[in-house]
N, C-alpha and C positions, 0 to 999 in steps of 0.2 A: 364699287366694282363687285360684280357677281363672282362669288367664289365657286369654282368648279367642284371643289371637294367639300362644300358645306354639308352635303349629305353623301355618304359613301355606302353603296350596297355591300352587305356582308352576309354570310350564311345565317347570322342571327337576325338581321334586319337592317333597316336604314340607320346608320350611325352618324350622329352629329358630334364631331370631335370638339368643335368650338363650344358646345354646351355640355359635352360629355354625357349624352343621353341617346337612347334608341327610340325610334318611332315604331310602335306595334311590333316589338321583338318576338321572335319565334322561340327563343330560349331565355332562361331566367337571367336578368341583368340587375344592376344596382338601381338605375333610374330609367323608368319606362314611361313614355308619353303615349297614352292610348287614345286612339281616335274613336273607337266604339267597341261594343262588348261581344261581337261575334268571335267565335273561337279561333278563327284564322288571323285575328288581329289582337286578341286579348288572351294571353295564356296566364296560368296561375303562377304564383311564387316570386314575382318580382319584388325587390326590397322596397322600392319607392314607386308608387303608381300615381301618375298625374292624369286626371280624367274628370269628366262631368259626374254629377251626382247619380244620374240614371245609370251610367256605365258602371259605376262602383256597385250599385245595388244589383245589377244583373250579374256582375262577376262574383259577388259574394253569394248570390243565390246558386250559381252554377258550381263554384269551387269551394264554397263553405269556408272553413278556417284556413284553407290553403290558397285563398284568393290572392293574397299579397301581404307584404310586411306592413307597410303604412300607406294609407290612401290619402292623397293630397287633392281634395275636391276643389275644383275651380268652376265657377259659373261662366256662362258665355260672356265674352268681352271683358273678362276679369284677368288682366295681365299678371304674369309671374315670371321670374327670371331663374334660369339654370345657368350658373356661371355667368357668362356675358351675353347670353341669348335671351331676348325677351319673347315670351310665348303667350298666345291667347287662343281660346277656343271660339269658333264661329259655327253656328248651326249648319249641318251638312245635309239634312233631309233624308238620310239613309234609313234611320230608325230612331227611336226615342233616345236622346242623349248623344247621338252621333255628332262628331265635330270635325270641321276642317281645322287644321293646326297652322296658325299663322306665326311664323318665326321671324324676328327682326334682329339683324346683326350688322353693325357698322353702316347703318342707313339703308340696307338692302332688305327687302321683304320677300320671304320664301313661304309659299302657301302649299301645304300638303293636304290632299283631299281625303285620304283614307278612302272609304267607299261613300258615294253620294248619289243623290237623285234629285231631279227637278220636278217630277210629277207630284201633284197634290196628294197629301196623306194626312188625314185627320188624327192619326195616332202618333205623330212626331212633329218636332219643330221644323218649319219650312227652311230650306236652304237660304242663306244670306250670302250675297256676293261681296267680296272685298277685293280691292286692287292689290296686285303684288308684282314684283319684278320677275319672280320665277314661280311658275305653277307646276307643282309636282302632282300630276293627275293619275288616277287609276284609269286603266284602259281595258277593262274587262270586256266591254262590247264596242271597242273602238274600230268599228268596221262600217264603211258607208252603206253596206247592204243591210245593216241592222237598225230597225226602227221599232221601238216598243209601242204597242198599241195602248189606247186609253184604258186605264184600269177599270173604270166604271163599265165601259162597254164589254170588257172581258168578263167581269163578274156577273153581268146580266145573262151570260151564256148559261149559267146554272139554272135560270128560270125556264130554259128550253125543255127540261125534263122534270117529271114528277118522281122519277125513281130515286131511291136513296143513293147518296153519293159518299164514297170514301175520298176525302180530300187530303192529299199529302202536301205538307209545307214545312219549312224550317221552323223550329219551335220558337225562336226568338226573332221578333221583328216582322217577318212575313206572316206568321200566324195571327198576330194581333191586328195587322192591317187587314187581313182577310175577314176576321170576325166582324170588324167594323164595316167593311164594304158589304158583306152579306147582310148584316143587320140593317143597313141603310137601303140596299137596292134589291134585296130578295126577300120581300116581306112574308112570303108563304113558307119560307124555309125555317126549320129548327136547327140550331147549331149545337152539336154535342162535341165537347172539347176533351181530348185525351188528357189524362192526369199529369203527364210530364210537361204539358204546355201551360197548365193552370198557374204554377208559381210565377211565371213571367207575366201572365195576364194580371195577376194580383199586383205586381210591381207597377205595371202601367197604371192601374187604378189608384195605387198609392201616390203616384206622381200626378194625379188629377186628370188622367185621360178617360174619357167616356168610351167604354168598350161596346156599348150597345147591348144587344140580346145574345145571350149564350147560356148553355147549361153544361153541367158536368156530365161526361159520358156515363150512360147507364145501359148495360147490355139489354136489359128487359125492355127499356123504352125503344131501343133500336129494333128489337125483334117484334115488338107489338105494333110498330108503325112501319108500313111497307112503302111509304112514299113521303116525299118532302123533308127527309132527314139528311143532314150533312154531318158526317163524323170527321172531325178535323184531327189529323194524326201527324206525328213527326216522320221524317223519311224512313227511319229504321222500321217502324211499325208498318208503314205503307208497303215497304219491300217484303216484309215478312208475311203479310196477308195477301200474297200474290194471287191466291186462289179463292179469295173472298167471294161469296155468292150473294146474289140479290142486291148488288150495289154497282154503280157506275164508278170506275176508277178515274180520278182526276188528280193531276199534280200541278201546282202553281209554280211556274218558273219562267224565266226569260230564255232558257236554253232549249233550243229546238230538239237536241238529241235526247233530252229527258222527257220529251212529250211522246216518244215512240211507244206504241202499244196502248196508249191511254185512249179511252173511249170518247173523251172530250178534251180538247186542248185549251189550257188556260194560261195565256202568256202574260203573266204579271211579274215584272222585274222591279227590284229595288235599287238598280244601278242606272247610270246614265247611258243612253245610246249615243250614236254618232252625232246626231244633230244637237243633243244636249251638251256634249263635250265642246262642240264648236261654239255654241252659245256661251258656255262658261268661259271659254278663252276670250271671247269678245267682251264679256263683262269684267274679267279679271285684268285684261290688258297687259299680259306679261311680255317681257322682252325675250324670255326663254321658256320652253316647256320641257319638263323632265317627266318621263313616263314610267309607270310601275304597275304591278298587279295586272298583267296582260301584255299584249303586244302593241307597241307604239309605232310599228313600221309604217302603217298606213297614214298615221298622223304626220310622221316625218316626211313622207312623200307629198302629202297634201300641202304642207307648209314650206316645201322646198323653196329657197330663195326669198321667203317671207319672214319666217321665224326660225330660230335655232331650236331644234328638237333633239333632246338627248335621251337615249334609252337607258334606264337604270337597271332593267331586268338582266 
């Protein structure tokens, strides 16, 4: 029997009383099961952190000695138990080390997605589908009108100009994917990487990921070359250089409102769109869908009289 209170939304995050742990807590807790290393899912200071190796390395790089009390590293498909709940990590495809969290209790399988994507990405493990009785899915882009374009087609837009480009992207996950995409599909471009992004790139390489061609940013190089340069910067730097001259400003994101005022739109998202969510549901074959990280209202309407959809937000 599916337990309606197996996961309970709280101000701290999703709490599993049967295992006495939180999924991706927003405040410090005793036992935290972390799906991936982005800051809105992985905070510092938890006493016990259960995650993949890559996630632990990213957290330790970002938070240093405050990353967490003790890290309990688990490989994909390596089960562990918290109280009476059996847990295992399954590749989520969102970024390197990202995991779907499969929880089993009294014969019922609950699958929490964290953030995930289905698009190909040479810088992370591809998603693997497993069947579950309950799918707890993110709904960041759960809108029938949202369809993410092919990332290769998008990145090739950068070949349409010879001008230097200031390319804004999140420092972890998105930046590494972009470096590899540009390296593979924009052969004339030189990629200069902001210093704050480099430590995460090094972790990717430490984990055996081929990052392709890139260079450490050098102001002299950028000034001396007036074409075919791409300066990859994190969002804060991108916003602070609003009046940068002699560059085309581009920000890589799936959010349309963040494309406003950019001279070239680059729609590259690391989340599932509507069709990807529908495909995931078909693969997982759940009896119930619970939604989080966004609005599940349209999913609830779509599956009315077909599947039970519960909004956890």
